[in-house]
C-alpha positions as a Markdown table, in Angstrom:
| # | Residue | x | y | z |
|---|---|---|---|---|
| 1 | Met | 85.7 | -5.5 | -76.0 |
| 2 | Lys | 87.6 | -7.6 | -73.5 |
| 3 | Arg | 88.8 | -10.1 | -76.1 |
| 4 | Leu | 89.9 | -7.1 | -78.2 |
| 5 | Arg | 92.0 | -5.8 | -75.4 |
| 6 | Val | 93.5 | -9.3 | -74.8 |
| 7 | Ile | 94.5 | -9.6 | -78.4 |
| 8 | Ala | 96.0 | -6.1 | -78.5 |
| 9 | Gly | 97.8 | -6.7 | -75.1 |
| 10 | Ala | 99.3 | -9.9 | -76.4 |
| 11 | Glu | 100.7 | -8.0 | -79.4 |
| 12 | Trp | 102.2 | -5.3 | -77.2 |
| 13 | Arg | 103.9 | -7.9 | -75.0 |
| 14 | Tyr | 105.4 | -9.4 | -78.2 |
| 15 | Trp | 106.7 | -6.0 | -79.4 |
| 16 | Leu | 108.2 | -5.3 | -76.0 |
| 17 | Arg | 110.1 | -8.6 | -76.1 |
| 18 | Ser | 111.3 | -8.0 | -79.7 |
| 19 | Arg | 114.6 | -6.1 | -79.9 |
| 20 | Leu | 114.0 | -5.3 | -83.5 |
| 21 | Ala | 110.6 | -3.7 | -82.8 |
| 22 | Leu | 112.0 | -1.8 | -79.8 |
| 23 | Gly | 115.1 | -0.7 | -81.7 |
| 24 | Gly | 113.0 | 0.6 | -84.6 |
| 25 | Ala | 110.6 | 2.4 | -82.3 |
| 26 | Leu | 113.5 | 4.0 | -80.4 |
| 27 | Leu | 115.2 | 5.0 | -83.6 |
| 28 | Met | 112.0 | 6.6 | -84.9 |
| 29 | Ala | 111.4 | 8.4 | -81.6 |
| 30 | Gly | 114.9 | 9.8 | -81.6 |
| 31 | Leu | 114.6 | 11.0 | -85.2 |
| 32 | Leu | 111.3 | 12.6 | -84.5 |
| 33 | Leu | 112.4 | 14.3 | -81.4 |
| 34 | Ala | 115.7 | 15.5 | -83.0 |
| 35 | Thr | 114.0 | 16.9 | -86.1 |
| 36 | Thr | 111.2 | 18.4 | -84.1 |
| 37 | Ala | 113.6 | 20.2 | -81.8 |
| 38 | Val | 116.0 | 21.3 | -84.6 |
| 39 | Thr | 113.3 | 22.5 | -87.0 |
| 40 | Thr | 111.2 | 24.3 | -84.3 |
| 41 | Leu | 114.2 | 26.1 | -83.0 |
| 42 | Arg | 115.3 | 27.0 | -86.5 |
| 43 | Met | 111.9 | 28.3 | -87.6 |
| 44 | Gln | 111.5 | 30.3 | -84.3 |
| 45 | Gly | 114.9 | 31.8 | -85.0 |
| 46 | Glu | 113.8 | 32.6 | -88.6 |
| 47 | Ala | 110.6 | 34.2 | -87.4 |
| 48 | Ala | 112.4 | 36.4 | -84.8 |
| 49 | Glu | 115.1 | 37.3 | -87.3 |
| 50 | Arg | 112.7 | 38.3 | -90.1 |
| 51 | Ala | 110.5 | 40.3 | -87.7 |
| 52 | His | 113.7 | 42.1 | -86.6 |
| 53 | His | 114.8 | 42.8 | -90.2 |
| 54 | Gln | 111.3 | 44.0 | -91.0 |
| 55 | Ala | 111.3 | 46.5 | -88.2 |
| 56 | Lys | 114.9 | 47.6 | -89.1 |
| 57 | Ala | 114.0 | 48.1 | -92.8 |
| 58 | Glu | 111.0 | 50.3 | -91.9 |
| 59 | Ala | 113.1 | 52.3 | -89.4 |
| 60 | Ala | 115.8 | 52.8 | -92.1 |
| 61 | Phe | 113.2 | 54.0 | -94.6 |
| 62 | Leu | 111.6 | 56.4 | -92.2 |
| 63 | Ala | 115.0 | 57.7 | -91.0 |
| 64 | Gln | 116.0 | 59.0 | -94.4 |
| 65 | Pro | 116.8 | 62.7 | -94.6 |
| 66 | Ala | 115.0 | 65.2 | -96.8 |
| 67 | Arg | 115.4 | 64.0 | -100.4 |
| 68 | His | 113.9 | 64.3 | -103.8 |
| 69 | Pro | 110.8 | 61.9 | -103.7 |
| 70 | His | 112.0 | 59.9 | -106.7 |
| 71 | Arg | 115.2 | 59.1 | -104.9 |
| 72 | Met | 113.1 | 57.4 | -102.3 |
| 73 | Val | 111.3 | 55.5 | -105.0 |
| 74 | His | 114.6 | 53.9 | -105.8 |
| 75 | Tyr | 115.9 | 53.7 | -102.2 |
| 76 | Gly | 113.1 | 51.1 | -101.9 |
| 77 | His | 112.1 | 49.0 | -99.0 |
| 78 | Tyr | 112.4 | 45.3 | -97.9 |
| 79 | Val | 109.4 | 43.2 | -96.7 |
| 80 | Phe | 109.8 | 39.8 | -95.0 |
| 81 | Arg | 107.5 | 36.8 | -94.8 |
| 82 | Thr | 107.3 | 35.7 | -91.2 |
| 83 | Pro | 106.7 | 31.9 | -90.9 |
| 84 | Thr | 103.8 | 30.5 | -89.1 |
| 85 | Pro | 104.4 | 28.7 | -85.8 |
| 86 | Leu | 103.3 | 25.4 | -87.5 |
| 87 | Ala | 106.1 | 25.9 | -90.0 |
| 88 | Gly | 108.3 | 24.5 | -87.2 |
| 89 | Phe | 106.7 | 21.2 | -88.0 |
| 90 | Asp | 106.3 | 21.5 | -91.8 |
| 91 | Pro | 108.4 | 24.4 | -93.4 |
| 92 | Gly | 106.7 | 23.5 | -96.7 |
| 93 | Leu | 107.8 | 25.8 | -99.5 |
| 94 | Asp | 109.5 | 28.3 | -97.2 |
| 95 | Pro | 113.0 | 26.9 | -97.8 |
| 96 | Val | 112.7 | 27.2 | -101.6 |
| 97 | Thr | 110.5 | 30.3 | -102.3 |
| 98 | Gly | 112.5 | 33.0 | -100.6 |
| 99 | Gln | 111.6 | 35.0 | -97.5 |
| 100 | Ser | 112.1 | 38.6 | -98.5 |
| 101 | Ile | 111.4 | 41.0 | -101.4 |
| 102 | Phe | 113.1 | 44.3 | -102.3 |
| 103 | Leu | 110.4 | 46.8 | -103.3 |
| 104 | Glu | 111.2 | 49.7 | -105.6 |
| 105 | Gly | 109.7 | 51.7 | -108.4 |
| 106 | His | 109.2 | 50.4 | -111.9 |
| 107 | Arg | 110.0 | 46.7 | -111.0 |
| 108 | Gln | 108.4 | 43.7 | -109.3 |
| 109 | Asn | 111.4 | 41.9 | -107.9 |
| 110 | Thr | 111.4 | 38.2 | -107.1 |
| 111 | Pro | 111.7 | 36.9 | -103.5 |
| 112 | Met | 115.3 | 36.2 | -102.4 |
| 113 | Phe | 117.2 | 34.6 | -99.6 |
| 114 | Ala | 115.8 | 31.1 | -100.0 |
| 115 | Pro | 117.5 | 29.0 | -97.3 |
| 116 | Ser | 117.8 | 25.9 | -99.6 |
| 117 | Gly | 119.8 | 27.9 | -102.1 |
| 118 | Ala | 122.3 | 28.9 | -99.4 |
| 119 | Ser | 122.5 | 25.5 | -97.6 |
| 120 | Ala | 125.1 | 23.1 | -98.7 |
| 121 | Asp | 125.9 | 21.3 | -95.5 |
| 122 | Leu | 123.7 | 18.2 | -95.9 |
| 123 | Gly | 122.1 | 18.7 | -99.3 |
| 124 | Gly | 118.4 | 18.0 | -99.2 |
| 125 | Phe | 118.7 | 16.5 | -95.8 |
| 126 | Ser | 119.7 | 19.8 | -94.3 |
| 127 | Trp | 115.9 | 20.6 | -94.3 |
| 128 | Leu | 114.8 | 17.2 | -93.0 |
| 129 | Ser | 111.7 | 18.3 | -91.1 |
| 130 | Pro | 109.4 | 16.4 | -88.8 |
| 131 | Ala | 106.8 | 16.4 | -91.5 |
| 132 | Met | 109.2 | 14.6 | -93.9 |
| 133 | Val | 110.1 | 12.1 | -91.2 |
| 134 | Tyr | 106.4 | 11.3 | -90.7 |
| 135 | Gln | 105.7 | 11.1 | -94.4 |
| 136 | Leu | 108.8 | 9.0 | -95.4 |
| 137 | Phe | 109.9 | 7.1 | -92.3 |
| 138 | Gly | 106.7 | 6.8 | -90.2 |
| 139 | Pro | 105.4 | 4.1 | -92.6 |
| 140 | Leu | 108.6 | 2.1 | -92.3 |
| 141 | Leu | 108.1 | 1.8 | -88.5 |
| 142 | Val | 104.4 | 0.8 | -89.1 |
| 143 | Ile | 105.5 | -1.8 | -91.6 |
| 144 | Leu | 108.2 | -3.1 | -89.2 |
| 145 | Leu | 105.7 | -3.5 | -86.4 |
| 146 | Gly | 102.7 | -4.6 | -88.5 |
| 147 | His | 104.1 | -7.0 | -91.0 |
| 148 | Gly | 103.9 | -10.0 | -88.7 |
| 149 | Leu | 100.6 | -9.3 | -87.1 |
| 150 | Ile | 98.8 | -12.3 | -88.7 |
| 151 | Ala | 101.6 | -13.9 | -90.7 |
| 152 | Arg | 103.6 | -14.6 | -87.4 |
| 153 | Glu | 100.6 | -16.3 | -85.9 |
| 154 | Arg | 100.2 | -18.4 | -89.0 |
| 155 | Glu | 103.9 | -19.4 | -89.1 |
| 156 | Ala | 103.8 | -20.3 | -85.5 |
| 157 | Gly | 100.7 | -22.4 | -85.9 |
| 158 | Thr | 98.8 | -20.3 | -83.3 |
| 159 | Leu | 96.4 | -18.8 | -85.8 |
| 160 | Ala | 94.7 | -22.2 | -86.3 |
| 161 | Thr | 94.4 | -22.5 | -82.5 |
| 162 | Leu | 92.9 | -19.0 | -82.1 |
| 163 | Leu | 90.3 | -19.6 | -84.9 |
| 164 | Ala | 89.5 | -23.1 | -83.5 |
| 165 | Gln | 88.8 | -21.5 | -80.1 |
| 166 | Gly | 86.1 | -19.4 | -81.6 |
| 167 | Ala | 87.9 | -16.1 | -82.2 |
| 168 | Pro | 86.4 | -14.7 | -85.3 |
| 169 | Gly | 88.8 | -13.6 | -88.0 |
| 170 | Arg | 87.4 | -10.0 | -88.0 |
| 171 | Leu | 87.8 | -9.8 | -84.2 |
| 172 | Leu | 91.4 | -11.0 | -84.5 |
| 173 | Leu | 92.2 | -8.4 | -87.1 |
| 174 | Ala | 90.4 | -5.7 | -85.0 |
| 175 | Gly | 92.5 | -6.6 | -82.0 |
| 176 | Lys | 95.7 | -6.5 | -84.0 |
| 177 | Ala | 94.6 | -3.2 | -85.6 |
| 178 | Thr | 93.9 | -1.8 | -82.1 |
| 179 | Ala | 97.4 | -2.6 | -81.0 |
| 180 | Leu | 98.9 | -1.0 | -84.2 |
| 181 | Leu | 96.7 | 2.0 | -83.9 |
| 182 | Ser | 97.9 | 2.6 | -80.3 |
| 183 | Val | 101.5 | 2.6 | -81.6 |
| 184 | Ile | 100.5 | 5.2 | -84.3 |
| 185 | Val | 98.9 | 7.3 | -81.6 |
| 186 | Leu | 102.2 | 7.2 | -79.6 |
| 187 | Met | 104.1 | 8.0 | -82.7 |
| 188 | Ser | 102.0 | 11.2 | -83.0 |
| 189 | Leu | 102.9 | 12.5 | -79.6 |
| 190 | Pro | 105.9 | 14.6 | -80.9 |
| 191 | Leu | 103.6 | 16.0 | -83.6 |
| 192 | Ala | 101.0 | 16.8 | -80.9 |
| 193 | Leu | 103.7 | 18.6 | -78.9 |
| 194 | Ser | 104.7 | 20.7 | -81.9 |
| 195 | Ala | 101.0 | 21.5 | -82.5 |
| 196 | Ala | 100.5 | 22.5 | -78.9 |
| 197 | Leu | 103.6 | 24.8 | -79.0 |
| 198 | Ala | 102.3 | 26.3 | -82.3 |
| 199 | Val | 98.9 | 27.1 | -80.7 |
| 200 | Arg | 100.7 | 28.7 | -77.7 |
| 201 | Asp | 102.6 | 30.9 | -80.2 |
| 202 | Gly | 99.4 | 32.0 | -82.0 |
| 203 | Asp | 98.4 | 29.5 | -84.6 |
| 204 | Pro | 94.7 | 28.5 | -84.7 |
| 205 | Pro | 93.9 | 25.4 | -82.6 |
| 206 | Leu | 91.6 | 24.1 | -85.4 |
| 207 | Ala | 94.5 | 24.0 | -87.9 |
| 208 | Ala | 96.8 | 22.4 | -85.3 |
| 209 | Val | 94.2 | 19.7 | -84.5 |
| 210 | Ala | 93.6 | 19.0 | -88.2 |
| 211 | Leu | 97.3 | 18.7 | -88.8 |
| 212 | Val | 97.6 | 16.0 | -86.1 |
| 213 | Gly | 94.5 | 14.3 | -87.5 |
| 214 | Val | 95.7 | 14.1 | -91.1 |
| 215 | Tyr | 98.9 | 12.4 | -90.0 |
| 216 | Leu | 97.0 | 10.0 | -87.8 |
| 217 | Leu | 94.9 | 9.1 | -90.9 |
| 218 | Tyr | 98.0 | 8.8 | -93.1 |
| 219 | Leu | 99.8 | 6.4 | -90.7 |
| 220 | Ser | 96.6 | 4.5 | -90.2 |
| 221 | Ile | 96.4 | 3.9 | -93.9 |
| 222 | Trp | 99.9 | 2.3 | -93.7 |
| 223 | Gly | 98.8 | 0.3 | -90.7 |
| 224 | Ala | 95.8 | -1.0 | -92.6 |
| 225 | Leu | 98.1 | -1.9 | -95.6 |
| 226 | Ala | 100.4 | -3.8 | -93.2 |
| 227 | Leu | 97.6 | -5.7 | -91.6 |
| 228 | Leu | 96.0 | -6.6 | -94.9 |
| 229 | Ala | 99.2 | -7.8 | -96.4 |
| 230 | Ser | 99.9 | -9.8 | -93.2 |
| 231 | Ala | 96.5 | -11.5 | -93.5 |
| 232 | Leu | 96.8 | -12.2 | -97.2 |
| 233 | Leu | 100.3 | -13.6 | -97.5 |
| 234 | Arg | 101.5 | -16.7 | -95.7 |
| 235 | Arg | 105.1 | -15.9 | -94.7 |
| 236 | Arg | 106.5 | -12.9 | -92.9 |
| 237 | Thr | 109.4 | -12.6 | -95.3 |
| 238 | Ala | 106.9 | -12.3 | -98.2 |
| 239 | Val | 104.8 | -9.8 | -96.3 |
| 240 | Leu | 107.9 | -7.7 | -95.5 |
| 241 | Ala | 109.1 | -7.8 | -99.1 |
| 242 | Ala | 105.7 | -6.8 | -100.4 |
| 243 | Leu | 105.3 | -3.9 | -98.0 |
| 244 | Ala | 108.8 | -2.7 | -98.6 |
| 245 | Thr | 108.2 | -2.7 | -102.3 |
| 246 | Leu | 104.9 | -0.9 | -101.8 |
| 247 | Trp | 106.7 | 1.7 | -99.7 |
| 248 | Val | 109.3 | 2.3 | -102.4 |
| 249 | Val | 106.5 | 2.7 | -105.0 |
| 250 | Leu | 104.2 | 4.9 | -103.0 |
| 251 | Thr | 106.7 | 7.2 | -101.4 |
| 252 | Leu | 109.6 | 7.4 | -103.9 |
| 253 | Val | 108.6 | 6.2 | -107.4 |
| 254 | Leu | 105.0 | 7.5 | -107.8 |
| 255 | Pro | 105.7 | 11.0 | -106.4 |
| 256 | Ala | 108.6 | 11.4 | -108.9 |
| 257 | Val | 106.4 | 10.1 | -111.7 |
| 258 | Ala | 103.7 | 12.5 | -110.7 |
| 259 | Val | 106.0 | 15.4 | -110.8 |
| 260 | Ser | 107.1 | 14.4 | -114.3 |
| 261 | Ala | 103.6 | 13.8 | -115.5 |
| 262 | Thr | 102.5 | 17.2 | -114.1 |
| 263 | Ser | 105.3 | 19.0 | -116.0 |
| 264 | Asn | 103.9 | 17.5 | -119.2 |
| 265 | Ala | 100.3 | 18.0 | -118.4 |
| 266 | Ala | 100.6 | 21.6 | -117.2 |
| 267 | Pro | 103.7 | 23.0 | -118.8 |
| 268 | Met | 104.9 | 26.5 | -117.9 |
| 269 | Ala | 106.7 | 29.0 | -120.1 |
| 270 | Gly | 110.4 | 29.4 | -119.3 |
| 271 | Lys | 111.4 | 32.5 | -117.3 |
| 272 | Leu | 113.8 | 33.8 | -119.9 |
| 273 | Glu | 111.2 | 33.5 | -122.6 |
| 274 | Thr | 108.5 | 35.2 | -120.4 |
| 275 | Asp | 110.9 | 38.0 | -119.4 |
| 276 | Leu | 111.8 | 38.8 | -123.0 |
| 277 | Val | 108.1 | 39.1 | -124.0 |
| 278 | Met | 107.3 | 41.2 | -120.9 |
| 279 | Leu | 110.2 | 43.6 | -121.5 |
| 280 | Ser | 109.0 | 44.0 | -125.1 |
| 281 | Asp | 105.5 | 45.0 | -123.7 |
| 282 | Leu | 107.0 | 47.3 | -121.1 |
| 283 | Arg | 109.0 | 49.2 | -123.8 |
| 284 | Lys | 105.7 | 50.0 | -125.5 |
| 285 | Leu | 104.4 | 51.9 | -122.5 |
| 286 | Gly | 106.6 | 54.9 | -122.9 |
| 287 | Asp | 109.4 | 56.5 | -120.9 |
| 288 | Gly | 108.2 | 57.7 | -117.6 |
| 289 | Tyr | 111.2 | 60.0 | -117.2 |
| 290 | Asn | 110.5 | 61.9 | -120.4 |
| 291 | Val | 107.5 | 64.3 | -120.2 |
| 292 | Asn | 107.7 | 64.7 | -123.9 |
| 293 | Asp | 107.3 | 61.0 | -124.7 |
| 294 | Pro | 104.4 | 60.6 | -127.1 |
| 295 | Ala | 102.9 | 58.0 | -124.8 |
| 296 | Phe | 102.0 | 60.9 | -122.4 |
| 297 | Ala | 101.0 | 63.5 | -125.0 |
| 298 | Arg | 97.3 | 63.1 | -124.2 |
| 299 | Leu | 97.9 | 63.5 | -120.5 |
| 300 | Arg | 99.9 | 66.7 | -121.1 |
| 301 | Ala | 97.2 | 68.1 | -123.4 |
| 302 | Glu | 94.4 | 67.3 | -121.0 |
| 303 | Leu | 96.2 | 69.0 | -118.1 |
| 304 | Leu | 97.0 | 72.2 | -120.1 |
| 305 | Ala | 93.3 | 72.4 | -121.2 |
| 306 | Glu | 92.0 | 71.7 | -117.7 |
| 307 | His | 94.0 | 74.5 | -116.2 |
| 308 | Gly | 93.7 | 76.9 | -119.1 |
| 309 | Val | 97.5 | 77.4 | -119.6 |
| 310 | Gln | 99.9 | 77.0 | -122.5 |
| 311 | Arg | 103.1 | 75.9 | -120.8 |
| 312 | Val | 103.7 | 73.1 | -118.4 |
| 313 | Glu | 105.7 | 75.5 | -116.2 |
| 314 | Asp | 102.4 | 77.3 | -115.5 |
| 315 | Leu | 100.6 | 74.2 | -114.3 |
| 316 | Pro | 99.8 | 74.2 | -110.5 |
| 317 | Val | 101.3 | 70.6 | -110.4 |
| 318 | Asn | 104.5 | 69.1 | -111.5 |
| 319 | Leu | 104.0 | 67.4 | -114.8 |
| 320 | Arg | 107.0 | 65.1 | -114.1 |
| 321 | Gly | 105.4 | 63.7 | -111.0 |
| 322 | Leu | 102.1 | 63.2 | -112.9 |
| 323 | Val | 103.9 | 61.4 | -115.7 |
| 324 | Ala | 105.7 | 59.2 | -113.2 |
| 325 | Gln | 102.3 | 58.3 | -111.6 |
| 326 | Ala | 100.7 | 57.5 | -115.0 |
| 327 | Ser | 103.8 | 55.5 | -116.1 |
| 328 | Glu | 103.9 | 53.6 | -112.8 |
| 329 | Gln | 100.2 | 52.7 | -113.2 |
| 330 | Lys | 100.6 | 51.4 | -116.7 |
| 331 | Leu | 103.8 | 49.6 | -115.9 |
| 332 | Thr | 102.2 | 48.0 | -112.8 |
| 333 | Asp | 99.1 | 46.9 | -114.7 |
| 334 | Thr | 101.3 | 45.1 | -117.2 |
| 335 | Leu | 103.6 | 43.5 | -114.6 |
| 336 | Asn | 100.5 | 42.4 | -112.7 |
| 337 | Thr | 99.1 | 40.7 | -115.8 |
| 338 | Tyr | 102.3 | 38.6 | -116.1 |
| 339 | Ala | 102.4 | 38.0 | -112.4 |
| 340 | Arg | 98.8 | 36.7 | -112.4 |
| 341 | Ala | 99.5 | 34.5 | -115.4 |
| 342 | Gln | 102.6 | 33.1 | -113.6 |
| 343 | Met | 100.6 | 32.4 | -110.4 |
| 344 | Ala | 97.7 | 30.8 | -112.4 |
| 345 | Ala | 100.2 | 28.5 | -114.1 |
| 346 | Glu | 101.8 | 27.6 | -110.8 |
| 347 | Thr | 98.4 | 27.0 | -109.2 |
| 348 | Arg | 97.4 | 24.8 | -112.2 |
| 349 | Gln | 100.5 | 22.7 | -111.8 |
| 350 | Ala | 99.9 | 22.4 | -108.1 |
| 351 | Ile | 96.3 | 21.2 | -108.7 |
| 352 | Val | 97.4 | 18.6 | -111.3 |
| 353 | Leu | 100.1 | 17.3 | -108.9 |
| 354 | Ala | 97.7 | 17.2 | -106.0 |
| 355 | Ser | 95.3 | 15.1 | -108.0 |
| 356 | His | 97.9 | 12.3 | -108.0 |
| 357 | Gly | 97.1 | 11.9 | -104.3 |
| 358 | Trp | 94.4 | 9.4 | -105.4 |
| 359 | Phe | 97.4 | 7.1 | -106.4 |
| 360 | Thr | 99.7 | 7.7 | -103.5 |
| 361 | Pro | 98.8 | 8.9 | -100.0 |
| 362 | Leu | 102.2 | 10.6 | -99.6 |
| 363 | Leu | 101.2 | 13.4 | -102.0 |
| 364 | Ala | 97.8 | 13.8 | -100.3 |
| 365 | Val | 99.3 | 14.1 | -96.8 |
| 366 | Ala | 102.1 | 16.4 | -98.0 |
| 367 | Asp | 99.7 | 18.8 | -99.6 |
| 368 | Ala | 97.3 | 18.8 | -96.7 |
| 369 | Ser | 100.2 | 19.3 | -94.3 |
| 370 | Arg | 101.5 | 22.4 | -96.1 |
| 371 | Ala | 98.0 | 23.9 | -96.4 |
| 372 | Leu | 97.3 | 23.4 | -92.6 |
| 373 | Ala | 100.7 | 24.6 | -91.6 |
| 374 | Gly | 100.4 | 27.7 | -93.7 |
| 375 | Thr | 103.4 | 27.0 | -95.8 |
| 376 | Asp | 101.8 | 26.1 | -99.1 |
| 377 | Leu | 101.7 | 27.8 | -102.5 |
| 378 | Ala | 98.6 | 29.8 | -101.7 |
| 379 | His | 100.3 | 31.5 | -98.8 |
| 380 | His | 103.3 | 32.3 | -100.9 |
| 381 | His | 101.1 | 33.9 | -103.6 |
| 382 | Arg | 99.3 | 36.0 | -101.1 |
| 383 | Phe | 102.7 | 37.2 | -99.7 |
| 384 | Leu | 103.6 | 38.3 | -103.2 |
| 385 | Gln | 100.3 | 40.1 | -103.8 |
| 386 | Glu | 100.5 | 41.9 | -100.4 |
| 387 | Ala | 104.1 | 42.9 | -101.0 |
| 388 | Glu | 103.2 | 44.2 | -104.5 |
| 389 | Ala | 100.2 | 46.2 | -103.0 |
| 390 | Leu | 102.6 | 47.8 | -100.5 |
| 391 | Arg | 105.1 | 48.6 | -103.3 |
| 392 | Phe | 102.6 | 50.2 | -105.5 |
| 393 | Ala | 101.1 | 52.3 | -102.7 |
| 394 | Phe | 104.3 | 53.8 | -101.4 |
| 395 | Val | 105.7 | 54.4 | -104.9 |
| 396 | Gln | 102.5 | 56.2 | -106.0 |
| 397 | Gly | 102.5 | 58.1 | -102.8 |
| 398 | Leu | 106.0 | 59.4 | -103.5 |
| 399 | Asn | 105.0 | 60.2 | -107.0 |
| 400 | Arg | 102.1 | 62.2 | -105.7 |
| 401 | Val | 104.4 | 64.1 | -103.4 |
| 402 | His | 106.6 | 64.7 | -106.5 |
| 403 | Ala | 103.6 | 66.1 | -108.4 |
| 404 | Glu | 102.2 | 68.3 | -105.6 |
| 405 | Lys | 105.2 | 69.5 | -103.6 |
| 406 | Leu | 107.8 | 70.2 | -106.3 |
| 407 | Ser | 107.7 | 72.9 | -109.0 |
| 408 | Phe | 108.4 | 71.8 | -112.6 |
| 409 | Ser | 110.9 | 74.5 | -113.1 |
| 410 | Asp | 113.0 | 73.5 | -110.1 |
| 411 | Asp | 112.7 | 69.8 | -111.0 |
| 412 | Ile | 114.1 | 70.2 | -114.5 |
| 413 | Arg | 117.0 | 72.4 | -113.4 |
| 414 | Arg | 118.0 | 70.5 | -110.2 |
| 415 | Ser | 121.0 | 68.8 | -111.9 |
| 416 | Ser | 122.6 | 72.1 | -112.9 |
| 417 | Asp | 121.3 | 74.5 | -110.2 |
| 418 | Ala | 122.3 | 73.8 | -106.6 |
| 419 | Gln | 119.5 | 76.0 | -105.2 |
| 420 | Ala | 116.9 | 74.4 | -107.4 |
| 421 | Glu | 118.2 | 71.0 | -106.3 |
| 422 | Ala | 117.8 | 72.1 | -102.6 |
| 423 | Arg | 114.2 | 73.2 | -103.2 |
| 424 | Thr | 113.3 | 69.7 | -104.7 |
| 425 | Arg | 114.1 | 68.0 | -101.4 |
| 426 | Val | 111.0 | 67.4 | -99.5 |
| 427 | Asp | 110.7 | 67.0 | -95.7 |
| 428 | Ala | 111.4 | 63.5 | -94.3 |
| 429 | Ser | 107.9 | 63.5 | -92.7 |
| 430 | His | 106.6 | 62.5 | -96.1 |
| 431 | Trp | 108.3 | 59.1 | -95.8 |
| 432 | Arg | 105.6 | 58.2 | -93.2 |
| 433 | Leu | 103.3 | 57.4 | -96.1 |
| 434 | Leu | 104.9 | 53.9 | -96.0 |
| 435 | Asp | 102.5 | 51.4 | -94.4 |
| 436 | Arg | 103.8 | 48.9 | -91.9 |
| 437 | Phe | 104.0 | 45.4 | -93.4 |
| 438 | Ala | 103.0 | 42.3 | -91.3 |
| 439 | Phe | 102.2 | 39.1 | -93.2 |
| 440 | Glu | 99.4 | 37.3 | -91.5 |
| 441 | Pro | 98.7 | 33.6 | -92.3 |
| 442 | Asp | 95.3 | 32.4 | -93.4 |
| 443 | Ala | 92.6 | 31.6 | -90.9 |
| 444 | Ala | 92.0 | 28.0 | -89.9 |
| 445 | Cys | 88.8 | 27.7 | -92.0 |
| 446 | Ser | 90.7 | 28.7 | -95.2 |
| 447 | Arg | 93.5 | 26.2 | -94.5 |
| 448 | Leu | 91.0 | 23.5 | -93.9 |
| 449 | Ala | 89.1 | 24.4 | -97.1 |
| 450 | Arg | 92.3 | 24.1 | -99.1 |
| 451 | Ser | 93.1 | 20.7 | -97.6 |
| 452 | Gln | 89.6 | 19.4 | -98.2 |
| 453 | Ser | 90.4 | 17.4 | -101.4 |
| 454 | Gln | 93.4 | 15.7 | -99.7 |
| 455 | Trp | 91.2 | 14.7 | -96.7 |
| 456 | Leu | 88.8 | 13.1 | -99.2 |
| 457 | Met | 91.6 | 11.2 | -100.9 |
| 458 | Leu | 93.0 | 9.9 | -97.6 |
| 459 | Cys | 89.6 | 9.0 | -96.3 |
| 460 | Ala | 88.9 | 7.1 | -99.5 |
| 461 | Trp | 92.2 | 5.2 | -99.1 |
| 462 | Phe | 91.4 | 4.3 | -95.5 |
| 463 | Ala | 87.8 | 3.3 | -96.2 |
| 464 | Phe | 88.9 | 1.0 | -99.0 |
| 465 | Leu | 91.6 | -0.7 | -96.9 |
| 466 | Val | 89.2 | -1.1 | -93.9 |
| 467 | Gly | 86.6 | -2.6 | -96.2 |
| 468 | Ala | 89.2 | -4.9 | -97.7 |
| 469 | Gly | 90.4 | -5.9 | -94.2 |
| 470 | Ala | 86.8 | -6.7 | -93.1 |
| 471 | Trp | 86.3 | -8.8 | -96.2 |
| 472 | Val | 89.6 | -10.7 | -95.6 |
| 473 | Gly | 88.9 | -11.0 | -91.9 |
| 474 | Gly | 85.6 | -12.9 | -92.7 |
| 475 | Arg | 87.6 | -15.4 | -94.7 |
| 476 | Leu | 90.7 | -15.7 | -92.6 |
| 477 | Lys | 92.2 | -19.2 | -92.7 |
| 478 | Pro | 95.3 | -20.7 | -91.0 |
């Protein structure tokens, strides 16, 4: 252990004397601190703003005066997805999926107000998050510090001396790896700070600890790659060139190839094509505004028979409200079928893309990071499902008020009879059927379960590189 500390200490003294190493470390630290501060403040602002708008939307809905219930169906309601505290480190899909949905009758609207669509200041770099810095630039600092670990000793002729003095090759590599690992731990301090702040703000500690752990593992993989290349190649320039090429391939080329391969392996139907087919299916469901539409003839006949009357005006309930309920149910069933198919296709694509993490650790750590931060596709889908459940509940609640509180005679004459129109306005207390919406992120165990495959990929990468390093260390030559 003492010899291990001596080797690691010597490496640290070299780094502290090297302006290049110090400059790179300071640049990386500055970038991490700046992105951490900016992203955390931005996401905290987003969370507060969305919570404010959510409360304002609910207050506006409940403050509406007495109206016809169907007017409130189309008055609608907004719901907002509040980001998790860990989104301050990794916003994930938040900038591209939209943060709010307008809920109304007869439609399932798509999310809107995606920040990336409204940001044109710095292009893609306007959303340079701490997670992206760790994923893309963290490996560069590890390469900068680690490429000369063994090659420098070999070029200076000190490697032969060390081996001749009885220092085993594996011990030498272990000492160098210890020094590099200590740098990686220091690099993770801004992440640990973000995680601690997220725990303070309500995120589960287990998810925060796992997030720190997965980045430590990712950077350790790059450290093992740097050490292995430094032990295998004779000159530092060759090591640096090889590692730089590897960085380009693993962080830029392969992820782009993986996205292209995923599009081919799991294609999705175009939105225009899907919407046209869906509209065709919706037209077959009947017109929910027309009680005489043949699609609702059976409902009409059953109601007349059940209550023993001949005319809809004699029914104890308003047929128009019941038709609206039946129409909304059929329409929602159809819309949900298409929504589930869309989500299944997106999930299938995400799974195919994630499988490429076996070829590049960047994809593995990015997937695990989004899952642990609560900003992945699964969270987005659950937001859509919960928003739709709220939409269906309040629309059907208003349709029920329409059926039970309004007379059919007044309802059909309200456009031509002012007194009938006044009688079709129900008291504003009925708007309280709207449930409060508060999107809660998944529990830590669910997030960990979704990142399980990515952990396995990263562990496989690390185990392979450690095994290769041990093998090379046993055969290390000057």
